[in-house]
BARO-251450 format. One record per residue (C-alpha): x, z, y; residue in three letters. Coordinates in steps of 0.001 Angstrom, whole numbers, padded with zeros to 6 digits, always signed. Layout:
REM residues N
XZYAla ...
END
This chain:
REM residues 213
-079973-056931-173646Met -081747-056129-170395Ser -080135-056666-167030Ala -079810-052912-166559Arg -078494-052164-170054Ala -075314-050110-170077Val -072069-051941-169356Arg -068825-050341-170484Ile -065536-051369-168884Asp -062160-049969-169875Thr -058968-049893-167818Ile -055727-049108-169610Arg -053163-047239-167530His -049745-046069-168685Val -050755-042421-169043His -054543-042559-169428Cys -057528-044786-170124Thr -060524-045063-167801Val -063944-045749-169314Leu -066501-046866-166744Arg -070174-046911-167738Ala -072824-048470-165508Ser -076510-049322-165873Gly -078829-047459-168246Glu -077484-045527-171206Leu -079967-044686-173942Asp -079785-044378-177739His -078496-047936-178274Ser -075988-047469-175470Gly -074661-044344-177156Arg -073585-046390-180196Ala -071668-048805-177979Arg -070038-046034-175936Leu -068993-044118-179077Ser -067528-047286-180591Ala -065589-048028-177396Arg -064197-044468-177298Ile -062859-044903-180834Gln -061434-048314-179937Glu -059372-047060-176987Val -058490-043654-178414Trp -054805-044478-178979Asp -054282-046449-175779Trp -052529-043515-174092Ser -050505-040570-175292Glu -052585-037500-175867Gly -054883-039365-175419Pro -056248-038800-171924Ile -059678-040361-171436Leu -061142-040465-167922Val -064883-041175-167748Phe -066294-042825-164629Asp -070081-042349-164792Leu -070912-042693-161098Ala -072730-046018-161568Asp -075089-044901-164333Leu -078616-045276-162974Val -080204-043613-166010Phe -078982-041608-168997Tyr -080512-039226-171493Asp -079106-036862-174104Ser -077432-039855-175773Ser -074639-039580-173193Leu -074110-035929-174041Val -074086-036855-177735Gly -071368-039485-177221Ala -069221-036994-175285Leu -069784-034392-178003Ala -068429-036765-180681Val -065297-037356-178576Ala -064848-033618-178068Leu -065183-033017-181815Gln -062260-035373-182375Arg -060208-033558-179729Val -060883-030244-181455Gln -060223-031642-184939Ala -056851-033147-183958Thr -055966-030471-181397Arg -054847-033231-179058Ser -056330-035207-176225Gly -058179-034527-172992Arg -061652-035577-171864Ile -061923-035802-168063Ile -065127-036539-166161Leu -064313-038015-162761Ala -066779-036854-160131Asn -069672-036510-162621Pro -073303-036298-161451Pro -074451-032743-160754Asp -077264-033108-163271Arg -074810-033976-166051Leu -072654-030956-165202Val -075748-028744-165470Thr -076695-030215-168865Val -073150-029782-170201Leu -073185-026186-169018Glu -076500-025493-170750Arg -075354-027068-174030Thr -072061-025159-174044Gly -069910-028296-173756Leu -068708-027789-170192Leu -065882-025501-171284Arg -064364-028308-173375Tyr -064151-030993-170678Val -062221-031246-167441Glu -063912-032158-164183Leu -062071-033886-161361Ser -062584-035808-158148Gly -062690-039592-157855Gly -061173-041919-160437Val -058286-043083-158240Gln -057304-039529-157367Glu -057559-038472-161016Thr -055358-041307-162280Val -052811-040640-159522Ala -052742-036944-160400Glu -052120-037742-164069Ile -049289-040131-163162Val -047672-037582-160836Leu -047916-034870-163511Ala -046275-037197-166051Ala -043503-037984-163578Glu -042900-034266-163000Arg -042631-033712-166743Arg -040201-036603-167016Arg -037992-035131-164287Arg -038159-031652-165735Glu -037254-032877-169202Gly -038457-030397-171781Ala -040230-028201-169205Gly -043752-026899-169572Gly -046807-029098-169251Ala -048583-028818-165893Pro -052357-028941-165635Met -052625-026531-168576Gly -052241-027063-172295Gly -049318-027006-174691Arg -046855-029846-174552Ala -047552-032326-177329Gly -045587-035345-178491Ala -043954-037075-175563Gly -044738-034141-173259Gly -048465-034896-173079Val -050618-031744-173030Pro -052587-031118-176194Glu -056176-029935-176200Ala -056509-026343-175099Arg -058647-023613-176619Pro -061925-022979-174861Ala -060574-019912-173072Ala -057825-021929-171384Asp -059787-025023-170505Asp -059492-026334-166948Ala -062462-026804-164696Ser -062844-028036-161137Val -063433-026850-157648Lys -066618-024832-157423Gly -069695-026951-157028Arg -073392-026535-157567Ser -075608-028637-159811Gly -078968-030057-158723Ala -080748-026929-159853Asp -078213-024512-158364Gly -076050-024060-161474Ala -072455-023555-160345Ser -069189-024364-162061Val -065817-022644-161760Lys -063119-024709-160111Gly -059630-026044-160516Arg -057877-027365-157437Ala -056603-030907-157749Gly -053122-031983-156772Ser -054253-033509-153508Gly -055149-037032-152642Ser -052724-039695-153820Ala -052837-043445-153733Ser -054175-045323-156735Gln -051581-045581-159508Ala -052932-048407-161586Gly -049940-050756-161635Ser -049646-052545-164940Gly -053115-051453-165992Ser -055212-053646-168239Val -058970-053955-167805Ser -061396-054728-170607Gln -065145-055244-170383Ala -067685-054327-173020Asp -068570-057374-175070Ser -071707-056130-176806Gly -073155-053915-179444Gly -070382-052527-181595Ala -071595-050159-184351Pro -071158-046456-183851Glu -068250-044858-185683Asp -070050-043368-188659Glu -067033-041334-189776Gly -067046-039238-186642His -070766-039449-185982Gly -071430-037978-189431Ala -069728-034732-188432Arg -072676-032905-186993Ser -072149-030718-183955Ser -072990-027075-184115Arg -074941-027571-180915Ile -078406-029072-181255Val -078841-031489-178360Leu -082391-032045-177101Pro -083450-035670-176688Tyr -084732-035373-173137Leu -084278-037747-170210Pro -081731-036669-167630Tyr -081983-039200-164792Pro -079586-038933-161895Arg 
END
């Protein structure tokens, strides 16, 4: 494994799981990322997976493929949320071109995103059986289930590197980091890709082209 090979760290919070990828993510890195997604899938109700990709120095369509597999599981189970925390503009543009942008949520920094999720969960707890904020139908335990494409949340308007813009959802404001009791786990090496989910081919043909930051 080269010094710049992708490193995948996971942080388990009460209401969500953060997956942080750094280094270079190529075809071999996709297998490890997909395996890690399957490993942590049930760590939080929903589940809610927050991806921190700010420290990726290189990625190609393998990253989009790994996200697509996760989104297929969300659609198949009609539960779960995939959130990209402050993703690179280039990645947003690629997701828009491949039609996947409508199925993910975009947010600000990781700390703000986790705090927003915690505050939303606390509001639901206080309101009892009230509706689920941040969109979506209330699932088991009051966690929003996956929403149809037409209802999917997006983020504040921003432009990609080539001028492609995205519609926006306003966040809940800045809040302090809410990571108390969280558990961190580092990637320990090449786990095999989940063949069961990888075998379900996406209806979108993803080009294998480099998309450097």
